[in-house]
ZAROMAR-389568 format. One record per atom (N, C-alpha, C): residue in one letter; x, y, z. Coordinates in steps of 0.1 Angstrom, whole numbers, padded with zeros to 4 digits, always signed. Atoms other than C-alpha are relative to their C-alpha. Layout:
AXYZ;...
//
This chain:
M+0004-0019-0004;M+0773+0446+0339;M+0001+0007+0004;E-0010-0015-0001;E+0781+0478+0338;E+0003+0004+0018;Y-0003-0001-0010;Y+0801+0486+0370;Y-0011+0009+0008;E+0011-0006-0007;E+0779+0516+0379;E-0017-0007+0006;R+0013+0006-0003;R+0746+0499+0378;R+0001-0011+0010;A+0003+0009-0014;A+0758+0468+0402;A+0003+0011+0011;W-0001-0007-0015;W+0767+0496+0427;W-0011+0004+0007;K+0011-0007-0008;K+0735+0513+0426;K-0008-0013+0001;L+0009+0011-0001;L+0717+0477+0425;L-0004-0003+0011;Q+0001+0004-0007;Q+0734+0470+0455;Q-0007+0012+0013;D+0007-0016-0008;D+0720+0506+0471;D-0016-0003+0002;E+0012+0003+0004;E+0691+0492+0459;E-0007-0013+0012;Y+0001+0010-0003;Y+0690+0462+0471;Y-0001-0002+0019;A-0005+0000-0014;A+0709+0466+0506;A-0009+0007+0015;R+0014-0010-0008;R+0676+0493+0518;R-0008-0013+0001;E+0015+0012+0000;E+0649+0464+0509;E+0009-0009+0009;I-0008+0013-0015;I+0672+0436+0537;I-0008+0008+0007;A-0006-0008-0012;A+0674+0462+0560;A-0013+0006+0003;E+0018+0005-0009;E+0636+0467+0560;E-0008-0008-0002;G+0003+0015-0004;G+0629+0430+0555;G-0012+0000-0012;K+0008+0002+0018;K+0616+0438+0518;K+0007-0011-0003;R-0010+0007+0011;R+0639+0414+0506;R+0010-0012+0009;L-0011+0013-0001;L+0659+0380+0515;L+0015+0007-0001;P-0020-0002+0006;P+0699+0384+0521;P+0001-0007-0013;T-0002+0002+0013;T+0710+0384+0484;T+0015-0007+0000;L-0012-0001+0007;L+0741+0373+0465;L-0002-0001-0014;L+0001-0005+0013;L+0747+0387+0438;L+0015-0002-0011;L-0011+0005+0012;L+0770+0370+0407;L-0001+0007-0013;L-0002-0010+0015;L+0784+0386+0380;L+0013-0003-0006;E-0013-0002+0002;E+0810+0397+0357;E-0001+0015-0009;H+0005-0012+0004;H+0816+0434+0347;H+0010+0003-0012;P-0011-0004+0007;P+0830+0451+0320;P+0011+0004+0004;H-0017-0008-0001;H+0871+0463+0318;H-0006+0013+0015;V+0001-0013-0008;V+0870+0486+0352;V+0012-0001+0011;Y-0010+0002-0012;Y+0895+0495+0377;Y-0010+0012+0015;T-0002-0009-0015;T+0884+0509+0414;T+0005-0001+0005;F-0003-0002-0017;F+0892+0521+0443;F-0009+0003+0013;G+0008+0002-0011;G+0885+0516+0477;G+0001+0015+0004;R-0005-0013-0010;R+0887+0544+0506;R+0017-0001+0006;R-0016+0005-0007;R+0922+0533+0510;R+0009+0003-0014;G-0008+0003+0009;G+0930+0540+0474;G+0006+0014-0006;K-0014-0010+0004;K+0964+0561+0460;K-0003+0003-0014;Q-0003-0005+0012;Q+0961+0579+0428;Q+0012-0008-0010;E-0010+0005+0007;E+0999+0566+0421;E-0001-0011-0001;N+0001+0007+0002;N+0987+0534+0421;N-0006-0014-0012;L+0006-0001+0013;L+0970+0539+0384;L+0016+0004-0008;L-0012+0006+0002;L+1002+0528+0365;L-0003+0005-0014;W+0006+0003+0013;W+0983+0535+0330;W-0001+0012-0004;G+0000-0011+0001;G+0982+0570+0316;G-0018-0002-0011;E+0012-0007+0004;E+0948+0590+0302;E+0000-0012-0020;S-0004+0008+0015;S+0955+0574+0263;S+0001-0018+0002;Q+0001+0013-0005;Q+0964+0539+0277;Q-0019-0007+0000;L+0017-0002-0006;L+0930+0539+0294;L-0011-0002-0011;K+0007-0002+0009;K+0915+0548+0269;K-0002-0011-0016;E-0004+0010+0011;E+0929+0524+0242;E-0008-0018+0005;K+0001+0017-0003;K+0923+0495+0264;K-0016+0002+0005;G+0013-0001-0005;G+0885+0508+0276;G+0000-0003+0012;I+0000+0000-0009;I+0888+0509+0309;I-0008+0010+0006;A+0004-0004-0008;A+0865+0524+0332;A+0006+0008+0015;I-0005-0005-0016;I+0873+0545+0369;I-0011+0005+0001;H+0009+0004-0013;H+0851+0542+0399;H+0011-0001+0014;W-0001-0006-0014;W+0858+0559+0432;W-0005-0005+0008;V+0010+0002-0006;V+0842+0540+0456;V-0002-0005+0017;D-0002-0005-0019;D+0831+0537+0494;D+0003-0014+0006;R-0002+0016-0007;R+0840+0497+0500;R+0020+0000+0006;G-0016-0001-0003;G+0876+0489+0517;G+0012-0002-0009;G-0005+0000+0014;G+0909+0487+0501;G+0005+0010-0009;D-0012-0009+0011;D+0933+0502+0475;D-0006-0004-0016;V+0001+0003+0013;V+0930+0499+0438;V-0008-0014-0003;T+0004+0016+0008;T+0913+0464+0419;T-0007+0003-0018;Y+0003+0002+0017;Y+0909+0454+0385;Y-0016-0011-0003;H+0011+0014+0003;H+0872+0438+0372;H+0001+0005-0016;G+0004+0003+0013;G+0865+0422+0341;G-0001-0013-0008;P+0000+0012+0010;P+0855+0397+0314;P+0003-0011+0007;G-0004+0014-0007;G+0863+0359+0330;G+0000+0002+0014;Q+0002-0002-0012;Q+0860+0373+0363;Q-0011+0004+0005;L+0012+0000-0011;L+0838+0360+0391;L-0003+0009+0011;V+0007-0009-0011;V+0824+0390+0412;V-0010-0007+0003;G+0005+0003-0008;G+0809+0383+0439;G-0010+0011+0009;Y+0006-0012-0009;Y+0784+0411+0456;Y-0011-0007+0018;P+0010+0006-0011;P+0769+0396+0488;P-0006+0011+0010;L+0012-0015-0005;L+0740+0420+0504;L-0008-0009+0009;M+0005+0006-0010;M+0733+0406+0540;M+0002+0005+0013;P+0003-0006-0008;P+0724+0417+0575;P+0015-0009+0011;L-0011+0006-0012;L+0757+0403+0599;L-0008-0005+0010;A+0009+0011-0013;A+0741+0378+0622;A+0000+0004+0019;P-0001-0007-0011;P+0735+0389+0657;P+0013-0008+0008;L-0011+0005-0008;L+0761+0361+0671;L+0017+0011-0008;S-0016-0006+0008;S+0789+0384+0648;S+0005+0013+0002;L-0001-0016-0007;L+0784+0415+0676;L+0010+0000+0007;V-0011-0003-0007;V+0813+0424+0690;V-0004+0004+0016;E-0003-0015-0011;E+0810+0442+0725;E+0012+0005+0005;G-0014-0005-0001;G+0831+0466+0730;G-0001+0009+0022;I+0003+0004-0012;I+0839+0469+0767;I+0012+0014+0002;G-0013-0015-0007;G+0857+0509+0780;G+0010+0003-0007;D-0009+0000+0003;D+0887+0514+0777;D+0006-0010-0005;K+0001+0012+0001;K+0879+0480+0780;K-0009+0005-0007;G+0011-0002+0007;G+0849+0494+0760;G-0019+0004+0008;E+0010-0005-0008;E+0821+0504+0785;E-0011+0011-0009;G+0004-0009+0002;G+0795+0523+0773;G-0004+0005-0019;R+0001+0001+0015;R+0797+0511+0735;R-0004-0004-0007;I+0015+0007+0008;I+0776+0502+0707;I+0015-0012-0008;P-0008+0017+0001;P+0786+0470+0700;P+0001-0003-0014;R-0006-0001+0012;R+0803+0468+0667;R+0001-0014-0010;A+0001+0010+0007;A+0799+0440+0635;A+0015-0007+0002;D-0011+0006-0005;D+0829+0414+0637;D+0005+0000-0015;Y-0009-0004+0014;Y+0840+0426+0600;Y+0013-0009+0001;V-0010+0009+0005;V+0872+0409+0600;V-0005-0011+0000;G+0008+0016+0001;G+0854+0376+0610;G-0005-0001-0014;Y+0010+0001+0012;Y+0827+0382+0579;Y+0014-0001-0008;I-0004-0002+0013;I+0860+0391+0555;I+0005-0017-0001;R-0009+0016-0005;R+0878+0354+0569;R-0008-0008-0006;K+0013+0008+0006;K+0843+0339+0562;K+0000+0000-0017;L-0003-0006+0019;L+0845+0353+0526;L+0012-0007-0004;E-0008+0006+0006;E+0878+0339+0522;E+0003-0017+0001;K+0004+0011+0003;K+0868+0308+0532;K-0009-0007-0006;T+0007+0006+0008;T+0843+0303+0511;T+0001-0004-0018;L-0003+0007+0010;L+0860+0309+0483;L+0014-0013-0005;I-0005+0015-0002;I+0885+0282+0496;I-0003-0012+0001;V+0006+0014-0001;V+0863+0255+0499;V-0005-0001-0020;A+0009+0003+0009;A+0848+0262+0465;A+0016-0001-0009;L-0007+0006+0007;L+0884+0262+0445;L+0009-0014+0004;A-0001+0019+0002;A+0892+0226+0465;A-0005-0006-0011;R+0006+0008+0006;R+0863+0216+0452;R-0001-0002-0016;L-0001-0003+0010;L+0873+0226+0421;L+0016-0008-0004;G-0009+0005+0002;G+0905+0209+0425;G+0013+0009+0001;L-0014-0007-0004;L+0931+0238+0435;L-0003+0003+0018;A-0003-0002-0015;A+0947+0242+0471;A+0002+0018-0002;A-0001-0020-0004;A+0942+0278+0484;A+0000+0002+0013;G+0002+0000-0014;G+0945+0294+0513;G+0003+0017+0007;Q+0000-0015-0009;Q+0947+0330+0537;Q+0020+0001-0002;R-0010-0007-0006;R+0978+0353+0544;R+0004+0003+0010;S+0004-0008-0007;S+0986+0364+0575;S+0001+0017-0004;G-0002-0011-0004;G+0979+0401+0577;G-0002+0000-0016;L-0001-0008+0014;L+0971+0404+0541;L-0015-0003-0004;T+0016+0007+0004;T+0933+0400+0527;T-0002-0009-0015;G+0002+0009+0018;G+0921+0378+0496;G+0002-0014-0001;V+0002+0015+0003;V+0925+0341+0489;V+0014+0001-0017;W-0008-0001+0002;W+0960+0332+0476;W+0007-0016-0003;I-0003+0015+0008;I+0979+0298+0457;I+0017+0001+0004;Q-0016+0001-0006;Q+1016+0291+0474;Q+0008-0006-0014;A-0008-0001+0007;A+1041+0294+0454;A+0003-0014-0009;D-0003+0009+0004;D+1050+0258+0445;D-0010-0010-0012;V+0009+0005+0007;V+1016+0254+0428;V+0001+0005-0013;H+0003-0012+0013;H+1013+0283+0406;H+0015+0002-0008;S-0013-0002+0006;S+1052+0277+0396;S+0002-0010-0013;R-0002+0010+0013;R+1042+0254+0369;R-0008+0012-0010;C+0005-0010+0008;C+1017+0288+0356;C+0011+0006-0010;A-0009-0005+0015;A+1027+0295+0318;A-0007+0008-0004;S+0006-0014+0002;S+1008+0331+0320;S+0018+0007+0004;R-0009-0010+0004;R+1028+0361+0308;R+0005+0010+0014;R+0003+0002-0017;R+1019+0368+0346;R+0010-0003+0005;C-0013+0012-0010;C+1041+0342+0362;C+0014+0002-0007;K-0017-0004+0001;K+1077+0357+0359;K+0005-0012+0009;P-0006+0010-0009;P+1103+0336+0371;P+0004+0007+0018;E+0001-0004-0015;E+1107+0358+0401;E-0007-0001+0011;D+0009-0004-0003;D+1075+0358+0406;D-0002-0013+0012;R-0002+0017-0002;R+1075+0318+0413;R+0005+0001+0015;R-0005+0006-0020;R+1088+0319+0448;R-0009+0011+0007;K+0009-0004-0011;K+1060+0338+0462;K-0014-0001-0004;P+0018+0004+0003;P+1018+0332+0466;P-0004+0009-0010;A-0001-0014+0014;A+1005+0348+0439;A-0016+0001+0004;K+0012-0004+0006;K+0963+0363+0442;K-0005-0005-0002;I+0011+0003+0011;I+0936+0345+0429;I-0014+0006+0003;A+0015-0007-0006;A+0910+0363+0448;A+0001+0011+0008;A-0001-0009-0010;A+0908+0396+0462;A-0014+0006+0004;I+0011-0001-0006;I+0883+0409+0485;I-0005+0019+0004;G+0004-0016+0000;G+0868+0449+0493;G-0013-0001+0006;V+0017+0003-0003;V+0835+0449+0515;V-0003+0016+0011;K+0000-0011-0010;K+0821+0473+0532;K-0016+0000+0008;V+0014+0002-0008;V+0790+0476+0559;V-0008+0010+0002;D+0006-0010-0009;D+0768+0499+0563;D-0008+0002+0011;A+0000-0007-0019;A+0750+0521+0593;A-0008-0010+0000;R+0014+0007-0007;R+0720+0494+0593;R+0010-0010+0002;G-0005+0008-0002;G+0747+0470+0596;G-0004-0013-0016;V-0003+0007+0017;V+0739+0452+0554;V+0013+0000-0003;T-0007-0005+0008;T+0771+0444+0535;T+0004+0001-0013;R-0004-0005+0013;R+0781+0457+0504;R+0014-0006-0008;H-0014-0002+0014;H+0805+0454+0474;H+0004-0019+0010;G-0008+0011-0001;G+0829+0414+0481;G+0005-0003-0005;F-0014+0003+0009;F+0854+0399+0458;F-0004-0007-0010;A-0006+0001+0008;A+0864+0390+0430;A+0011-0010-0002;L-0009+0013+0005;L+0878+0355+0416;L+0003-0002-0013;N-0007+0000+0019;N+0901+0354+0384;N-0002-0017+0000;V+0006+0010+0008;V+0886+0326+0361;V+0005-0005-0008;N-0008-0001+0013;N+0899+0331+0330;N+0002+0017-0003;P+0004-0013+0000;P+0901+0370+0327;P+0011+0003-0010;D-0010-0005+0007;D+0925+0389+0303;D+0013+0008+0015;M-0005-0009-0009;M+0953+0396+0330;M+0012+0011-0003;D-0008-0007+0006;D+0972+0418+0308;D-0002+0016+0008;Y+0008-0008-0005;Y+0948+0445+0326;Y+0008+0002+0018;W-0008-0005-0010;W+0968+0440+0358;W+0020+0009+0001;E-0014-0011+0005;E+1000+0459+0341;E-0002+0015+0007;G+0001-0021-0004;G+0979+0494+0346;G-0006+0002+0018;I-0005-0001-0016;I+0980+0488+0386;I+0008+0001+0009;I-0007+0015-0011;I+0997+0480+0416;I-0014-0004+0009;A+0013+0002-0001;A+0966+0459+0425;A+0000-0002+0014;C+0008-0004-0017;C+0954+0468+0464;C+0011+0004+0005;G-0011-0008-0005;G+0986+0488+0466;G+0012-0008+0008;L-0011+0011+0000;L+1009+0458+0470;L+0009-0003-0009;Q-0005-0001+0011;Q+1037+0463+0451;Q+0009-0016-0001;D-0004+0012+0004;D+1053+0429+0434;D-0008-0015+0005;E+0005+0008-0001;E+1030+0410+0443;E-0011-0006-0006;P+0008+0005+0013;P+1018+0385+0419;P-0018-0002+0001;V+0013+0007+0000;V+0982+0377+0407;V-0001-0009-0014;V+0002+0011+0008;V+0970+0344+0388;V-0018-0001+0000;S+0013+0007+0009;S+0936+0330+0371;S+0004-0016+0008;L+0004+0012+0002;L+0921+0294+0374;L+0007-0002-0017;A-0006+0003+0010;A+0932+0296+0335;A+0015-0001-0002;D-0020+0006-0002;D+0972+0297+0345;D-0002-0010+0007;L-0006+0011-0004;L+0970+0268+0362;L-0008-0015-0001;F+0007+0012+0007;F+0949+0244+0349;F+0000+0000-0020;P-0001+0002+0013;P+0952+0233+0311;P-0015+0000-0010;E+0007-0002+0004;E+0922+0233+0307;E-0018+0009+0011;P+0008-0007-0015;P+0899+0256+0335;P-0013+0001-0003;P+0017+0002-0003;P+0864+0251+0349;P-0007+0012-0009;S+0006-0008+0006;S+0838+0268+0332;S-0007+0012+0011;M+0002-0017-0011;M+0825+0306+0347;M-0016-0013+0007;E+0012+0011-0007;E+0789+0279+0356;E+0009-0005+0007;R-0007+0007-0012;R+0810+0255+0371;R+0003+0008+0014;V-0008-0008-0009;V+0828+0278+0391;V-0009+0006+0008;K+0009-0007-0008;K+0796+0298+0401;K-0008-0006+0006;Q+0006+0005-0016;Q+0779+0271+0418;Q+0006-0013+0013;E-0004+0007-0007;E+0807+0258+0437;E+0002+0010+0007;V+0004-0011-0009;V+0806+0292+0449;V-0005+0006+0008;I+0011+0000-0006;I+0771+0291+0458;I+0000-0012+0015;A+0005+0011-0007;A+0769+0258+0476;A+0016+0003+0013;A-0006-0006-0007;A+0799+0271+0493;A+0000+0006+0013;F+0008-0001-0010;F+0784+0295+0507;F-0010+0005+0003;G+0013+0006-0009;G+0754+0285+0520;G+0007-0008+0009;E-0003+0005-0011;E+0775+0263+0539;E+0010+0005+0009;V-0005-0008-0009;V+0800+0286+0552;V-0007+0011+0009;F+0010-0011+0000;F+0775+0312+0557;F-0012-0009+0009;G+0014+0005-0006;G+0744+0289+0571;G-0010+0006-0008;Y+0008-0005+0013;Y+0720+0298+0541;Y-0002-0011-0008;E+0005+0008+0011;E+0696+0280+0518;E+0002+0007-0009;I+0001-0002+0017;I+0702+0290+0484;I-0008-0003-0009;K+0011-0009+0008;K+0674+0302+0462;K+0004+0007-0016;R-0007-0006+0015;R+0681+0308+0424;R-0012+0007-0006;
//
């Protein structure tokens, strides 16, 4: 699905969810080649010039999610959870200690749950993954991806954890979530050469195809993500 169409669909669904006309929805899809910049995006993190972007067929969008620049493309599973944050996830602010402040959603807790969802799904696919303190996303330890045969896995990278899934979200004024996660299943990893992904210099990126002699199919990955999402967020999933 074209990125712009999916972005508009999120707006439509989020409005319907806020009005009680639609159940919470998880969109799972793939995009044509696109770089998206979030609210913290910096133009200098785009490394390719206009001619290279045209040659590679890459669209560019500046969007309203958190974070910097990331890549989406065929072979990458993109997930957009559209749902109201549960009342239990509201955090009361207390003055300097928060007096008089409107309760705010636990955005950080929501992101941690998205990470947990992908970690659980990857474990069921036979891959150990985890979080990194102070960084968003899902990561593979260096000793795991050191066997990576991809051109992206340079010798110096093998001493560092590699990111296998990026996360960037928005919670709108009515408390409905937008945007979400991108899990690298079997994309063309060369496209990461055109950006400083998420604004993180010298942080390696990896895919399932880099780590398995025969990577799981996209359909299998979807099934595991759906099951893990339902468990972590407490939803019964209906397709």
